[in-house]
Structures are given as C-alpha cells and as structure tokens.
N, C-alpha and C positions, 0 to 999 in steps of 0.2 A: 442437334442444335440447342442453344440455350433457350430459356423461357422468354421468347420475344414478346409475349403478352404482358410480361412484367417489366423487363428492361429492354429498351429499344436503343440500339447502337446509333451513334451519330453517323450520318452518311459520309462525313468528311474525315473519318478516322483513318490513321492516327492523327491527332491534332498537333503533336510535338514529336520531332525526331532529332537525331543527333545533329542535323544540319543547323539547328537553332543556335549552337554554341561552337566556336572554333575549338579544335582539339578534342571535341567530345567523341567518345566511342559510342555512348548511348545516353539517353535521358529517360528516366522512368521512375515509378514509385515516389510520387511527389505530392505536396500539400498545397491546396488552393482554398482561399477564402474571399468573400466579398470585402472590398476595401474602397472607401471613398465612393466615387461614382462608377467604379469598375471592380476589378479583381486584382489581388496580389497573391503571390505564392512563393514557396521555397521549394526548389527543384533539385533532385538528385542528378548530378552530372558525373558519369563515369568517364574519366579522361583517357587519353590514348596511352598513358603510362599506367593505367588501371588504378590510379588514386580515385577515390569516391569523394566528390566535393558538393557543397551546398551553394546554390545560386538563387538570387532573387529574380522573380519574373513578374511582369505586369501585363494586364489585358483590359480592354474596354468591354468585351463581351464574354470573356471566359473561354473563348474558343481559339482566338488568334492571339498569340503571345509574343512578347519580346523578353528575352532572358538575358540578364547581365552576363557578359562573358567572364567577368571577374568573380571569383568565389567570395562568399560573405566573409568579412573580417569582423570578428566579434571582439568586444572589449570585456575585461574582467578586472576586478580589484585584486584578484589572487592569481599570481603567475602560474600556479599549479593547475589552474582550470583552463584547459586548452581544447581546441578542436583538433581531432586526429585526422590523418590523411585518409582514413576510411570512415567517412561520415555519410550516412545514407538513410533512406526511408523516413523522411520527416513527416510530422503531423503538426497542425496548427489549431490552437484553441483560443478563442477570444473570451477574456474575462474582464469586464469593465471596459476601459479604453486601451487595454494592453493585449497584445497577441503573444501567446506562449508557444514556442516551437520545441517539440521533442523530436529526437532522432537517435539512431544507433551510432554512438560515438565510440567506435571499436578501437581498441588499443592492444598492447602487448599481452594484457591479462585476459583479453577476450572482448566480446561485444558488451557495451555498456550504454545506458541511456543518458543522452545529453539533454540539457534544458537551457533555453535562452528566452529573453523577453525583448519585444520591440513595440513601438507605438506607430512607427512610420515606415517600416521596411527599408530604412536606410541605416539606422543605428541599432545594433543588436548587443544586448548585455547578457553575457553568458553567466549562468548561475551554477551552483553546485549540482553535480550529477545526482538525480533523485534516488537512484537505486544502485546497488553494487553489481559487479559482474557476477554471473553472465546473464544478460537480458537483451532481447533483440527488438521487441515491439513495445510501444507505450503511447497511450493517448489520454489526455486529461479531459474530464467532463466539463461542459460549458457553464456549470454553476456549482455552488457548494451543495453538498448533500448532508443533511443533519448538521449543518454548521461547519462542515469540514470540506477541504479540497478533496477531490476524488480522481482516481485514475484506473485504467485497465492496463495490464502489462502481461508479457509472456516471457517467463524465465527460459533460459537457453543453456547452451554450453559453449565451449570455445570453437567448436566445429560447425558444420551445417546441420544443426540439430535434427536428429531423426525422431524427435518427440516434441511435444509442446502443448501446454495447457494455459488457459486464460485465467488471470487472477485479478481481483479488485484490491485496491489499497486506498487509504485515506490519511489525512494529516491536518494539523492546525494551520500550517503554512505550506509553502511550496518547497520547503527544505527537508522537513522531518516527516517521513512516511512510515506507516505501519498498519496494524489492523488488517493484515492480509487475509483475504477470503478466496477460496476456490470458486470460480464461476462455471466453467465447463472445459471439457477436453475432447479428444478425438472419440468418435463413435463408430467408425467403420465407413466403408464406401469412399466417396470423394473427400471426406474429412476424417479418414482413418489413421493418418500418420501424425498430423499436428494441426493446430488451429492457432490463430492470432488475431488480435483486434485490428480493425481497419480504420475508417474515418471516425471523427469525433461523434460520439453518440448523439442522437437527435431525440429530444423529448416529445413524446406523443401521449395522448390520453390512455393508450394501451400499454405504455411503458417506454423505457429507453430503447430506441431503435438502433441496433448495432449491426452494421455490415462488417463481416469478418472474412478472413481467408481460411480456407480449408485445403489440406494437402493430403494426397494419397500417393503411394509409391507403386509404380508399375515396373514392368521389365525394362522400361526405357527411361527410368528416373522419376523425379518428383513432378507431379501435376498439381497446379494451383487453381482453385475455384473461389467464387464469391458466394457466401451464405448470409443468412439474416437471422437475427434473434431479437426478442423483446424481453428486456430486463425490468425487474420491479423498480419503480421510481424511487423509493426510499431505501430499498435494500437491493442494489443492483447486482449483487452476487447471486441473487435468486432469479433463475431463468423461468419466465412465464411461457415463452414459446421459442422454438428453434427449428429451423427448416431441415427436413430430411432430404429435400430436393435442393440442388444448388440454384442460386439466382442467376448466375452468369458463369458460363464455362468456356474454356478456350476452344473456339470453333473456326474463327476467321484466320486467314493466313498470317496477319500481323500479330495474332495471339499465339499461334502455333510455331512460327518460325522466328528465331532470334538467338541471342546469346545463350539464353536459357529457354528452351522450347516449352510450349504448353503451359504458359503462366498467365493468369489474371490475378493481379494484386491490387485490391481496392484500398486506396490510401486517403482519399478525401471526398467529401460530398457537400454540395451547396443546395439549400432548399429555396426554390424560386416559386413562391406561392404554394401550390400543391404538387409541383414538379420537383422531384429529387434528381439532381444531376450528379452522377457518380464519375469521379476521375479514377482511372486505374492504369497500372503499369502493365505492359504487354510484352511477354517473353523477355523480360529484363532488357528491353531495347527501346521502347517508345511509350507514349502516353495516349490513351484514348478516352472517350466519353460515352456513357450510356445514360438514358433517362427513364424514370418510372414515375407514375402517379403515386403519391404518398399513400393515399387510402387503399389503392389496389395492392401496393407493396405490403402494407400491414396485413391486409386480408390474406394475401398469399402466404405470408409467414404463419398466420394463425391456422390456416386450412391445410398447410403442408408441413405440419409440425410433428415431432415424435409423439 
C-alpha cells in the first residue's frame, strides 16, 4: 500500500471519468487551479477516435466538475502556431492575473511543449512553443527567480521515452528560454527508468516543493509513481532533498486497471491552508484526488531522502 499517513485518498475516487464528456474514451492527467470563488481546470480528454484534446472544466468545490464537451479553441496572431490533434498532460501556472497553460503539443516531429495564456478560461491566446522537440513535460514556476521566468521540463524522444531527466530553464520573457541546468534523473527502484515534473512547484521555507512522477520498468511494462523533492529556492536545479520512498503508488483498482495499467500521474496540486490536494491521473483512464498535510509532507521528504 502507499504511504497513507502522508497522502490520504479521497473516499469518492475517482472524481472524473469518461462519462463527463460525450465521445470521451478517458479523461486523465489534467490541471486544476483555484479560480474566482471555485476552481477551473484544463482537462485532457482522449476521444473515441484517439485524438487527445484539451477542455475547460469548472467546479465549486474542486471535487465535482462540469467539463465543457467542446475542446478549447485557441487564438493566435500567427497561423503557424496551432494546437495539434495530440494535445495532452496540461499544467497551469498563475502569474499576476494571467494563467499560463503548458501541455504536450505533439506533432509530426514528435512531442513538443505548447504554451497559452488566459485570464478567464474562456479565451485562450496561444503563444510560441517555448522549447523545441522533443519534450514531453513542462511546468512554469509561480514567480520569477533571480528576475527571470523559470521552468522545469523533461526532454524526450519521438517514442514512449525509455529514459528521462528533469531540467531547469530560465528566460527574460516567456518566449526565449535558455540557461539549462540538470536537476535530477532516474536513480533505481520505482524511479529507475525515467522521471518528470508534476504539479507547479510550491514555495516553502524548506525550498520549492516538487511532486514528480517516477517510472520503473517491470516484466509487465511501465509503472508510474508519485515522488517528492525540495529544490533550492534561488537555485532550483540544486536538490536539497528527494524521496527514496514513493509518496503514492498504484494500489487501488482504479489506479491499477485501465488503458495503461499501474499508473499514478501527478499533474496538479492546490494548497488549501495547510492541506495539499493532489490531482492525479489513474491508469490513463480517470482522475483522482489525495490530500496531505503540508508540514507532514515536507517532513516525510526530508526524513525519507537519499
């Protein structure tokens, strides 16, 4: 079983299934933020023709959702900047009064990171892709670091990457990115094949709290887990602590059985006072929630570190 003393699963899991959207084959690996008096999100909907599309969702309590059956239609001043039929695994970062969405905008040249901005979750302005192919995961920090925008990302290849390291990048705006720094990579066990950034990092006195996914390869394929790390506040490519024990592993039927079995994919987190609510994809099929006390979580990462 997973560490129930750290993360406690919501008794109503899964909170979102394919029933929420007509023609959906599955809904998983999505991004949620507080918005107005409730919550908003960008959801990955795999349709019955196996196109992967992005949809807006809204909720009063973050647990019961209404998801727009129509995919997001983004605008751009450049006709060459488009959303591909394989758009998936979004994250959302709030900077000022604007919400920035990153996702895997996969095309003929392979997986690529897309970037769009919205203020109201009605109109989305698509921007230049911040990174070249191939890259599969990207999350932007919620504030500038040393005067620059900052992100974590995970270079990939054109297939289902049998490797993966987390990198840090920064830039003067949201278009030009560089200063790439290695953060961490696989280390064996449940995170022995590849790792990737999950929800937007959360700033704590102990460092940036990063929930990430770790993957190992068994005789039955890939298995995905959630891990935790604390990164230096001013040099986030420097890892202060990183869990050798996973925070959440696939143990429930809805996490083990699905289109891709044995997957926990942490993709967004909301901090409610001292409670961290984690949203995660289950078996590439549905979405569930687990909660942890922030102080207990930070302590666990520090005391179960390499």
